[in-house]
C-alpha positions as CSV (number, residue, x, y, z in Angstrom):
1,X,-24.1,-60.2,29.1
2,X,-23.3,-56.8,30.3
3,X,-24.6,-53.6,28.7
4,X,-22.1,-51.1,27.7
5,X,-22.7,-47.4,28.8
6,X,-22.6,-44.9,26.0
7,X,-19.9,-42.3,26.5
8,X,-21.0,-38.7,26.2
9,X,-18.3,-36.1,25.6
10,X,-19.2,-32.5,26.4
11,X,-17.6,-30.3,23.7
12,X,-18.6,-27.0,25.3
13,X,-15.3,-26.4,27.2
14,X,-13.3,-27.0,24.1
15,X,-15.5,-24.6,22.0
16,X,-15.1,-22.0,24.8
17,X,-11.2,-22.4,24.7
18,X,-11.2,-22.1,20.9
19,X,-13.1,-19.0,21.0
20,X,-11.0,-17.5,23.7
21,X,-7.8,-18.2,21.7
22,X,-9.4,-16.8,18.6
23,X,-10.4,-13.6,20.4
24,X,-6.8,-13.4,21.9
25,X,-5.1,-13.7,18.6
26,X,-7.5,-11.2,16.9
27,X,-6.9,-8.6,19.6
28,X,-3.2,-8.9,19.8
29,X,-2.1,-9.3,16.1
30,X,-1.2,-6.3,13.9
31,X,-2.5,-6.9,10.5
32,X,-0.6,-4.0,8.9
33,X,2.5,-2.5,10.6
34,X,2.3,1.2,11.2
35,X,3.8,3.5,8.6
36,X,7.1,5.0,9.5
37,X,6.4,8.1,7.2
38,X,2.7,8.9,6.9
39,X,1.6,10.6,3.7
40,X,-1.8,11.4,2.1
41,X,-1.6,9.9,-1.3
42,X,-3.3,11.5,-4.4
43,X,-6.4,9.8,-5.8
44,X,-6.7,7.9,-9.0
45,X,-8.8,5.2,-10.6
46,X,-6.0,2.8,-11.3
47,X,-6.4,-0.6,-9.7
48,X,-2.9,-2.0,-10.1
49,X,-1.9,-4.0,-7.1
50,X,1.6,-3.9,-5.8
51,X,3.2,-6.9,-4.4
52,X,3.8,-7.0,-0.6
53,X,7.4,-8.2,-1.0
54,X,10.2,-7.3,-3.3
55,X,9.7,-3.7,-3.5
56,X,11.7,-0.5,-2.9
57,X,9.5,2.3,-1.7
58,X,10.7,6.0,-2.2
59,X,8.6,8.3,0.1
60,X,8.3,12.0,-0.2
61,X,6.4,13.7,2.6
62,X,4.6,17.1,2.7
63,X,7.7,19.0,3.7
64,X,9.7,17.5,0.8
65,X,11.8,15.0,2.9
66,X,12.8,11.8,1.0
67,X,12.9,8.4,2.5
68,X,13.7,4.9,1.1
69,X,12.5,1.7,2.6
70,X,11.6,-1.9,1.7
71,X,8.0,-3.2,1.8
72,X,8.2,-4.1,5.4
73,X,9.2,-0.4,6.3
74,X,11.3,-1.5,9.2
75,X,14.5,-0.2,7.6
76,X,13.5,3.3,6.6
77,X,16.4,5.6,5.8
78,X,16.1,9.3,5.2
79,X,17.8,10.5,2.0
80,X,19.8,13.7,1.7
81,X,19.2,15.5,-1.7
82,X,22.8,15.0,-2.7
83,X,22.9,11.2,-2.2
84,X,19.7,10.1,-3.6
85,X,21.2,8.4,-6.8
86,X,23.8,6.5,-4.6
87,X,21.1,5.3,-2.3
88,X,18.8,4.1,-5.1
89,X,21.8,2.3,-6.7
90,X,22.8,0.6,-3.4
91,X,19.2,-0.6,-2.7
92,X,18.8,-1.9,-6.3
93,X,22.1,-3.6,-5.9
94,X,20.6,-5.6,-3.0
95,X,17.6,-6.7,-5.0
96,X,17.9,-5.9,-8.7
97,X,14.5,-7.5,-9.4
98,X,12.7,-5.2,-7.0
99,X,9.8,-3.1,-8.1
100,X,10.4,0.6,-7.4
101,X,7.3,2.5,-5.9
102,X,7.2,6.2,-5.7
103,X,4.8,7.3,-2.7
104,X,4.5,10.9,-2.6
105,X,2.2,13.2,-0.5
106,X,-0.5,15.0,-2.6
107,X,0.6,18.3,-1.1
108,X,4.3,17.8,-1.7
109,X,6.2,20.2,-4.0
110,X,6.3,19.0,-7.5
111,X,10.0,20.0,-7.9
112,X,11.1,17.6,-5.2
113,X,9.2,14.8,-6.9
114,X,10.7,15.7,-10.3
115,X,14.2,15.7,-8.9
116,X,13.5,12.4,-7.5
117,X,12.3,11.1,-10.9
118,X,15.5,12.6,-12.5
119,X,17.5,10.7,-9.8
120,X,15.7,7.5,-10.7
121,X,16.6,8.1,-14.4
122,X,20.2,8.7,-13.5
123,X,20.2,5.5,-11.5
124,X,19.1,3.7,-14.6
125,X,15.7,2.9,-13.0
126,X,13.3,3.9,-15.8
127,X,10.4,1.8,-14.6
128,X,8.6,2.7,-11.4
129,X,5.0,2.9,-10.0
130,X,3.4,5.9,-8.5
131,X,1.3,4.9,-5.5
132,X,-2.2,6.4,-5.2
133,X,-5.5,6.0,-3.3
134,X,-8.4,4.5,-5.1
135,X,-11.1,6.9,-6.1
136,X,-14.4,5.2,-6.3
137,X,-16.5,5.7,-9.4
138,X,-19.8,7.2,-9.0
139,X,-22.4,6.2,-11.7
140,X,-23.6,9.1,-13.9
141,X,-27.0,10.3,-13.5
142,X,-29.2,10.2,-16.6
143,X,-31.0,13.4,-17.0
144,X,-33.8,14.4,-19.3
145,X,-31.6,16.8,-21.1
146,X,-29.3,14.1,-22.3
147,X,-32.0,12.4,-24.4
148,X,-32.4,13.8,-27.9
149,X,-35.2,16.1,-28.4
150,X,-37.2,16.1,-31.7
151,X,-38.4,19.5,-32.8
152,X,-41.4,19.6,-35.0
153,X,-42.2,22.8,-36.9
């Protein structure tokens, strides 16, 4: 009888290739596409998450320019103040179940934002979300003065 030799497979090259592929995909992938219109959002404590698909985003930048886009932000369109209602109606016609999100810069003029909200009401879009940055809560410090003091005469 002949003895069989044990086969030994070295897994080191396969692990090396797997890590090289992992590093390649991590360095070349964009996890979040760059924003077409950058704004500084106001802060709030709200933690409602907006879905990544099925949204219409109305953006107001610091100078008061208005833009409309979908969630992927590849189809950003600048809005003129006189055709805001028509654009909202057209975008809502494409996707009637879309969630409307108002994304306004914290330093934008409130009059422009109020006009945009009036345009939303005129376009029969009464429900919309205002996008904000999350403000982290800080725990309150307990001080000695907050404990009740008893006074004895």
